[in-house]
Each structure stands twice: as C-alpha cells, then as structure tokens.
C-alpha positions as CSV (number, residue, x, y, z in Angstrom):
1,M,105.0,112.5,112.4
2,T,101.1,110.1,111.8
3,Q,99.1,111.9,113.8
4,A,96.3,110.3,116.0
5,A,92.8,110.5,115.6
6,R,91.0,114.1,115.7
7,P,87.5,112.8,116.6
8,W,87.0,116.6,117.3
9,L,87.1,117.5,113.7
10,A,84.8,114.7,112.5
11,P,81.9,117.2,111.3
12,L,84.5,118.6,108.8
13,V,84.7,115.2,107.1
14,P,82.0,115.5,104.5
15,L,83.7,118.8,103.6
16,Y,86.3,117.1,102.9
17,R,84.5,114.5,101.4
18,F,82.6,116.2,99.2
19,G,85.8,118.0,97.6
20,I,87.3,114.6,96.7
21,A,84.3,113.9,94.8
22,L,84.6,117.2,93.3
23,R,87.5,116.8,92.2
24,G,87.3,113.0,90.9
25,L,84.0,114.2,88.8
26,G,86.6,117.0,86.9
27,L,88.8,114.7,86.3
28,H,86.1,112.4,85.2
29,T,84.4,114.8,82.8
30,G,88.0,116.5,81.5
31,F,87.4,119.9,83.5
32,E,90.7,118.9,84.9
33,Q,93.4,117.5,82.3
34,V,94.7,114.0,82.4
35,R,98.2,114.2,80.3
36,R,99.9,111.6,79.0
37,L,103.7,111.1,79.3
38,G,105.1,109.1,75.4
39,T,106.3,106.0,77.9
40,P,104.8,104.0,80.7
41,V,104.4,105.0,84.1
42,V,104.2,103.1,87.3
43,S,102.9,104.8,90.1
44,I,103.6,103.9,93.6
45,G,101.3,105.2,96.6
46,N,99.3,105.2,99.2
47,L,95.6,106.3,100.8
48,S,96.8,108.0,104.3
49,T,98.9,110.7,104.8
50,G,101.3,108.7,107.3
51,G,104.9,107.2,105.7
52,A,104.3,103.2,104.0
53,G,107.7,102.9,102.6
54,K,107.2,104.0,99.1
55,T,110.4,105.5,98.9
56,P,111.9,102.3,99.7
57,L,109.5,100.3,97.1
58,A,110.7,102.9,94.4
59,I,114.0,102.2,94.9
60,A,113.5,98.6,94.9
61,L,111.4,98.7,91.3
62,A,114.4,100.9,90.6
63,R,116.9,98.3,90.6
64,A,114.4,95.4,89.4
65,L,113.5,97.1,86.3
66,V,117.4,98.0,85.8
67,A,118.5,94.5,85.9
68,R,116.0,93.8,83.3
69,G,117.7,96.6,80.8
70,R,114.7,98.8,81.5
71,H,115.9,102.7,81.3
72,V,114.1,103.8,84.5
73,D,113.5,107.3,86.1
74,V,111.4,108.6,88.9
75,L,109.4,111.4,89.5
76,S,109.0,113.2,92.3
77,R,107.3,116.2,93.4
78,G,110.4,117.4,95.5
79,Y,108.8,118.3,98.9
80,G,110.4,120.7,100.7
81,R,112.8,121.8,98.7
82,A,113.2,125.5,98.3
83,S,113.1,126.1,94.7
84,K,109.5,125.0,92.0
85,A,111.6,124.7,89.3
86,T,111.7,121.8,87.0
87,A,115.4,119.8,87.4
88,R,117.0,116.5,87.1
89,V,118.1,115.8,90.6
90,D,122.2,115.7,91.4
91,P,122.9,113.4,94.0
92,N,125.6,115.0,95.5
93,G,123.0,118.5,96.0
94,T,121.1,119.4,99.1
95,A,117.5,118.4,100.4
96,E,116.9,122.1,99.8
97,D,117.6,121.7,96.3
98,F,115.6,118.7,95.7
99,G,113.9,117.7,98.5
100,D,115.3,114.5,101.0
101,E,113.2,111.5,99.3
102,P,114.6,112.4,95.7
103,L,118.1,112.7,96.9
104,V,118.1,109.6,98.9
105,I,116.6,107.7,95.6
106,A,118.9,109.0,93.3
107,R,121.6,108.6,95.6
108,E,120.2,104.6,96.7
109,A,118.7,103.3,93.0
110,C,121.5,105.1,90.8
111,V,118.8,106.0,88.1
112,P,117.7,110.1,87.2
113,V,115.3,111.5,89.4
114,Y,113.3,114.8,88.0
115,V,111.4,116.9,90.5
116,A,108.9,119.5,89.4
117,P,105.3,120.6,91.1
118,Q,103.5,118.9,88.4
119,R,105.0,115.5,87.6
120,Y,103.9,116.4,84.1
121,Q,106.6,118.2,83.3
122,A,109.0,116.4,85.0
123,G,108.6,113.5,82.7
124,M,108.7,115.5,79.5
125,L,112.4,117.0,80.6
126,A,112.9,112.9,81.4
127,E,112.0,112.3,78.1
128,R,114.0,115.0,76.7
129,E,117.4,113.3,78.1
130,W,116.7,109.7,76.8
131,A,118.1,108.2,74.1
132,P,115.8,107.5,71.1
133,G,113.9,104.1,71.2
134,S,115.2,103.4,74.9
135,A,112.9,100.6,76.5
136,A,111.5,103.6,79.4
137,I,110.1,103.5,82.5
138,H,109.1,106.3,85.0
139,L,108.0,105.8,88.9
140,L,105.8,108.0,90.0
141,D,107.5,108.0,93.6
142,D,104.2,109.0,96.0
143,G,101.5,109.8,93.0
144,F,98.3,107.8,93.8
145,Q,96.7,111.1,94.3
146,H,98.8,113.2,91.6
147,R,95.8,111.9,89.1
148,Q,96.4,114.4,86.8
149,L,99.1,112.3,85.0
150,H,98.4,109.3,83.5
151,R,99.6,106.2,84.7
152,D,99.8,102.6,83.3
153,V,100.2,101.1,86.7
154,D,99.0,101.6,90.1
155,I,100.3,99.9,92.8
156,L,99.1,100.7,96.2
157,L,100.9,100.8,99.5
158,L,98.1,99.7,102.3
159,A,98.7,99.4,106.0
160,G,96.6,98.0,108.3
161,A,96.1,100.9,110.3
162,D,94.3,102.1,107.4
163,L,91.4,99.7,107.4
164,N,89.9,101.2,110.6
165,D,91.1,104.7,110.3
166,R,89.3,108.1,108.8
167,L,89.5,110.3,106.5
168,L,91.4,113.8,107.1
169,P,91.0,115.9,108.8
170,A,89.2,113.4,111.7
171,G,91.8,110.5,110.6
172,N,94.4,110.4,108.2
173,L,93.0,109.6,105.1
174,R,93.4,111.0,102.1
175,E,91.2,109.2,100.3
176,P,88.5,106.6,101.5
177,L,89.1,102.7,101.2
178,N,87.0,102.2,98.0
179,A,89.9,104.7,96.2
180,M,91.6,101.4,96.3
181,R,89.6,100.3,93.2
182,R,91.7,102.5,90.9
183,A,94.9,99.9,91.9
184,T,96.3,97.7,89.7
185,A,97.8,95.8,92.3
186,V,97.8,96.4,96.3
187,A,101.6,95.9,98.2
188,L,101.6,94.7,101.8
189,T,103.9,94.4,104.6
190,M,104.7,91.3,106.4
191,P,103.9,89.7,109.0
192,E,100.6,91.6,108.9
193,A,100.1,90.8,105.0
194,P,97.7,87.6,105.2
195,I,95.5,89.4,107.7
196,V,94.5,92.9,106.3
197,E,94.5,91.0,102.4
198,K,91.9,88.3,104.1
199,T,90.2,91.6,106.0
200,L,89.7,93.0,102.1
201,A,88.1,89.9,100.5
202,S,86.1,89.4,103.7
203,R,84.8,93.6,103.1
204,G,84.8,93.5,99.3
205,L,87.3,95.7,99.0
206,W,90.5,94.0,96.9
207,R,90.3,90.9,94.9
208,G,93.0,91.7,92.6
209,P,96.6,91.3,92.6
210,V,98.4,91.9,96.2
211,W,102.5,92.4,96.5
212,R,103.9,91.0,99.7
213,L,106.9,93.4,101.0
214,H,109.4,92.6,103.6
215,R,110.8,95.1,105.2
216,R,114.3,94.9,106.6
217,M,116.3,97.7,108.3
218,Q,119.8,98.0,108.0
219,V,121.4,98.9,111.5
220,P,124.8,99.2,112.4
221,E,126.4,97.4,115.4
222,I,126.9,100.0,118.0
223,D,128.6,99.3,121.5
224,G,126.4,101.5,124.4
225,P,123.9,103.5,124.6
226,V,122.6,106.0,121.5
227,V,120.2,108.8,120.7
228,A,117.7,107.9,118.1
229,F,116.0,110.7,116.5
230,C,114.5,110.9,113.6
231,G,111.3,113.6,111.4
232,I,109.8,110.7,109.5
233,A,105.6,109.9,109.6
234,R,106.0,106.6,112.0
235,P,108.6,107.4,114.4
236,D,107.7,104.1,116.1
237,Q,108.9,102.3,113.9
238,F,112.1,103.1,113.3
239,F,112.8,103.5,117.0
240,T,111.5,99.9,117.7
241,G,113.0,98.4,114.6
242,L,117.0,99.7,115.8
243,E,116.1,98.0,119.6
244,D,114.8,94.6,117.4
245,A,118.3,94.8,116.1
246,G,120.1,95.1,119.5
247,L,120.5,98.7,120.2
248,H,120.5,100.5,123.6
249,V,117.9,103.6,122.4
250,A,118.9,105.2,125.6
251,S,116.3,108.2,124.2
252,R,114.0,108.7,121.4
253,I,113.4,111.9,119.7
254,A,110.5,112.2,117.1
255,F,110.3,115.3,115.2
256,A,108.1,116.2,112.9
257,D,107.6,114.9,109.1
258,H,110.1,116.4,106.8
259,Q,111.6,118.3,109.8
260,R,113.6,121.0,108.4
261,Y,116.7,121.3,111.1
262,V,117.8,124.1,112.6
263,Q,120.3,124.6,115.1
264,H,118.0,124.2,118.2
265,D,116.9,120.4,117.2
266,I,120.6,119.7,117.5
267,D,121.0,121.6,120.6
268,C,118.2,119.3,121.9
269,V,119.8,116.1,121.0
270,L,123.1,116.9,121.9
271,D,122.2,117.8,125.3
272,A,120.1,114.4,125.3
273,S,123.0,112.7,124.7
274,H,124.9,114.4,127.5
275,T,122.1,113.6,129.7
276,T,122.3,109.1,128.6
277,R,126.0,109.5,128.4
278,A,125.4,108.0,124.6
279,V,128.3,107.1,122.5
280,A,126.9,107.8,119.0
281,L,123.9,109.6,117.6
282,I,121.2,107.2,114.8
283,T,119.0,108.9,112.5
284,T,117.3,107.8,108.7
285,E,118.4,108.3,106.0
286,K,116.1,111.1,104.8
287,D,117.0,113.0,108.2
288,R,120.6,112.7,107.4
289,V,120.3,114.5,104.3
290,R,118.0,117.1,105.8
291,L,121.0,117.7,108.2
292,A,124.0,118.0,105.5
293,P,123.8,122.0,106.8
294,L,124.4,121.4,110.6
295,L,126.6,118.1,110.7
296,A,129.9,119.8,111.4
297,S,127.9,121.6,115.1
298,I,127.9,117.8,116.0
299,P,131.3,116.9,117.9
300,S,133.3,114.1,116.3
301,G,133.7,112.5,119.2
302,L,129.8,111.7,119.1
303,P,129.5,109.7,115.5
304,L,126.2,110.1,113.6
305,E,124.9,106.8,112.4
306,T,122.5,105.9,109.7
307,A,120.0,103.4,109.8
308,G,118.6,102.1,106.5
309,L,115.5,100.8,105.3
310,R,115.3,98.4,102.4
311,I,111.9,97.1,101.1
312,E,112.0,93.2,99.4
313,I,109.7,92.1,97.3
314,E,108.3,88.4,97.9
315,D,108.7,86.6,94.4
316,E,110.3,89.6,93.0
317,A,110.7,88.0,89.6
318,S,107.1,86.9,89.2
319,A,106.0,90.2,90.4
320,I,108.7,92.1,88.0
321,D,107.0,89.8,85.2
322,W,103.8,90.7,86.0
323,L,104.0,94.1,85.9
324,L,106.1,94.5,82.5
325,G,103.3,92.6,81.5
326,Q,101.0,94.8,82.8
327,V,102.1,98.0,81.0
328,A,102.6,96.0,77.4
329,I,98.8,95.4,77.5
330,S,98.1,99.0,78.9
331,R,100.4,100.5,76.0
332,V,98.5,98.5,73.3
333,R,95.0,99.7,74.5
334,P,93.3,103.0,72.1
C-alpha cells in the first residue's frame, strides 16, 4: 500500500535526488541509450509509488483508439511475474506468468499485451506480429520513468496528494514535481481536478493540456455484511468506494501492493468472514487474478465477488482527437 511519510529518512533524500539527476544526465548526453520503436508510443504514468489509475486509463485509451480504427497494443514490465522472458500475454494465463496488471488489461481491453523487463523488446515483438502498414499505436503502461524508450506522447496522472508529498525515501514521489515538464498532458481525477489544476497553475508547475478523469466503481449488489480485502497501493479508496456504493463492509483487510497470496492470507480473510458472519467476500480485479491458484480453498457457500474500476475521460472524443494529432506531429519531426 502507499506508505505514509517517513520524515526520519529525510537525510537520504539528497542522495536519492542526486541519483535522479545523474540518470537524467546520462539520458541527456546519450550515455544511457534511448531507443525508438517503428511506430508511435503513448506513455501512461505517474510521479508517485501509489496507484493512480494507470491500468484503468490504459484500458480506456485502448478501447477508445480501437474504436477509431487503430491497431493498439500495451507494453508492460509485467511486475511480479516469475519469468523474465519477452512474451505476449495469454489472457487465460496466470499472474505468475505475466503479472496481474497485464492480465487485467488483456482481458478487459481485448488488445494484445506484451511483457518484457525492457519495454523496447516487448515493442519489437509486437511489431513483428503486426500486419504491414497497420495504423498502430503502442500504449506504455507505467512508463513515465521508463525513459530508455522514446515516447511520442506522455500522459502523466497526478493526484492532489502528490503536490505536498516528498521524494523517496522520506515520501512517495519517485521524481520531483518539476519532472512533469516532460509530460505532454496531465490527467487529473474528479472531483479534485479543478482545485489541483488551479494549484499547478499558481505554482507555475503546469499550464499545458489537462485531461479530467472520472472514476467509476462497478460494485455488485450484496445483501448483508461483506469482508473486503485487497493488495493495492491505495486500499482506502477501494474500501470507501464499496461503502459509498451501499455495501455493508464489516471487515477491511489491506495487504501489501501486488501481494503474492498464500494460504495463510486466505485463512485470515476466512477467519474475518466467520467473525463478522459475512455473506460474501469482495476484492479487486487485480487481486482476483493473483488469487487464482487459491480459489479452490474458498468455501462454495461464501461467494468471492469482484468490484471493478473504470476510468472515463471527460470529453473523450476531443481528448482522442488531440492525442492522435500529437502522435502525427511527433512522427513528422526529425
């Protein structure tokens, strides 16, 4: 989960900042190579270690671009998978093979997803599989810091909490706020978007294009108490969303982000269900993917439900028009 501030680690922040600056210098001077794929890359990322909705936005963008007749794929590191091989994700595969987020994207967006430690290799595999002349776009999942791969458009998701956070290890920012100058557009989530946008302008941090996003939780109707559990970066958003949807959340259990579930974890959840007399369990799509090997240990009389998160882009048609225009401009530059 997203960690709280750790002020006692503040003396280490200058060292972390120096490391960021050193890497930036290496990229700028060419010491660290930046490779370019044959077709456009649109990156989706953020500044903090916490979840910001990158995966749901990648799914929303993939669907919108496919609707415009584009061939779309997603390039991912496949965080948490056992293999380091470059591979195309099998939607019927496991998180152990491909990672939880790539599996969710492959299943929900219905587009090819490729995983590799270096996203350039994933992109090369994708391009070998494309039909010649296809109007293709790569979506780079969680790519803002993956600067070894050239991108044509950088969409940066920003949360209001990021504006007052600190760099790692004392805070949760992977880069300082001024790194947003590399972005092509900033994406903000409603209802905080207008306030965050105004703050960015007043601080002189951003005056470029802003996308406003709406989060929609798809929560099943359950009559009775439930045990809610998850292993995501910001679990409170999940729990609050369930309660706002009218569920009676009798117990909240938050595991570590990208938790690799073992039987003991399931036993803790089942113990809570007995104590609260829960009629169902509920978790996220990503957690359900990671739970697959253990689903048989959940009693058939205790349903495991899933709540999905969807991102809607405000004025989506205009946003996609702008995005395609930026891609076209980038590709004619030398």
